[in-house]
C-alpha positions as CSV (number, residue, x, y, z in Angstrom):
1,M,0.0,0.0,0.0
2,D,1.3,3.4,-0.9
3,T,1.9,6.1,1.7
4,T,2.5,9.8,1.7
5,T,4.5,11.4,4.5
6,I,2.5,14.4,5.9
7,K,4.7,15.4,8.8
8,T,8.2,14.6,10.2
9,I,9.1,15.2,13.9
10,F,12.8,15.0,14.7
11,S,14.4,14.4,18.1
12,T,16.5,17.2,19.5
13,D,19.7,15.3,18.6
14,R,18.3,14.6,15.1
15,V,19.2,10.9,15.2
16,R,15.5,9.8,15.7
17,K,12.4,10.9,13.9
18,V,8.8,10.0,13.5
19,E,7.0,10.2,10.2
20,L,3.3,10.6,10.1
21,F,1.8,9.3,6.9
22,R,-1.4,8.9,5.0
23,R,-2.1,5.5,3.3
24,S,-3.7,5.2,-0.1
25,D,-6.9,3.9,1.6
26,G,-7.3,7.1,3.5
27,T,-6.1,5.9,6.9
28,F,-3.1,7.4,8.8
29,G,-0.2,6.0,10.7
30,F,3.3,6.7,11.9
31,E,6.7,5.1,11.9
32,E,9.7,5.7,14.2
33,W,13.1,5.9,12.5
34,R,16.7,5.9,13.8
35,F,19.7,7.2,11.9
36,D,22.5,4.6,11.5
37,S,25.7,6.5,11.0
38,D,27.6,3.4,10.1
39,E,25.3,2.8,7.1
40,D,24.5,6.5,6.6
41,T,20.8,5.8,6.4
42,W,17.5,5.9,8.3
43,L,16.2,2.6,9.6
44,P,12.7,1.9,10.9
45,F,12.4,1.1,14.6
46,G,9.6,-0.5,16.5
47,R,7.2,-1.6,13.7
48,R,4.7,1.2,14.6
49,S,3.6,1.5,11.0
50,L,1.0,-1.2,11.9
51,A,-1.1,1.5,13.8
52,I,-4.2,2.5,11.9
53,C,-5.8,5.8,12.6
54,D,-8.7,7.7,11.0
55,S,-7.1,11.1,11.1
56,A,-3.6,12.7,11.1
57,D,-4.3,14.3,14.5
58,K,-5.1,10.8,15.9
59,A,-1.9,9.4,14.4
60,E,0.2,12.1,16.0
61,Y,-1.6,11.6,19.3
62,E,-0.9,7.9,19.2
63,A,2.8,8.5,18.3
64,R,3.2,11.0,21.2
65,D,1.5,8.5,23.5
66,R,3.6,5.4,22.4
67,I,7.1,6.9,21.8
68,E,8.9,7.8,25.0
69,W,11.3,10.5,23.6
70,L,8.4,12.1,21.7
71,S,6.0,12.2,24.6
72,G,8.7,13.6,26.8
73,G,9.0,16.8,24.8
74,G,12.3,15.8,23.2
75,G,11.1,16.3,19.6
76,H,10.0,19.2,17.4
77,A,8.6,19.6,14.0
């Protein structure tokens, strides 16, 4: 299923991020990523893309509720 990223929130150290996305079926979700400096690439972390939400706001709420560094105020858009 195709997805479109609608918002990215980075950790303050910029080595973690959360991408909020919209699926082609109209549902929303999020994925946590960590930057691997050895591979010089972003890698998914935590399999959170399985979350299915009916709005972008709900997806962001769920991400902030489930991801510790994001709920603690350590991220910004």
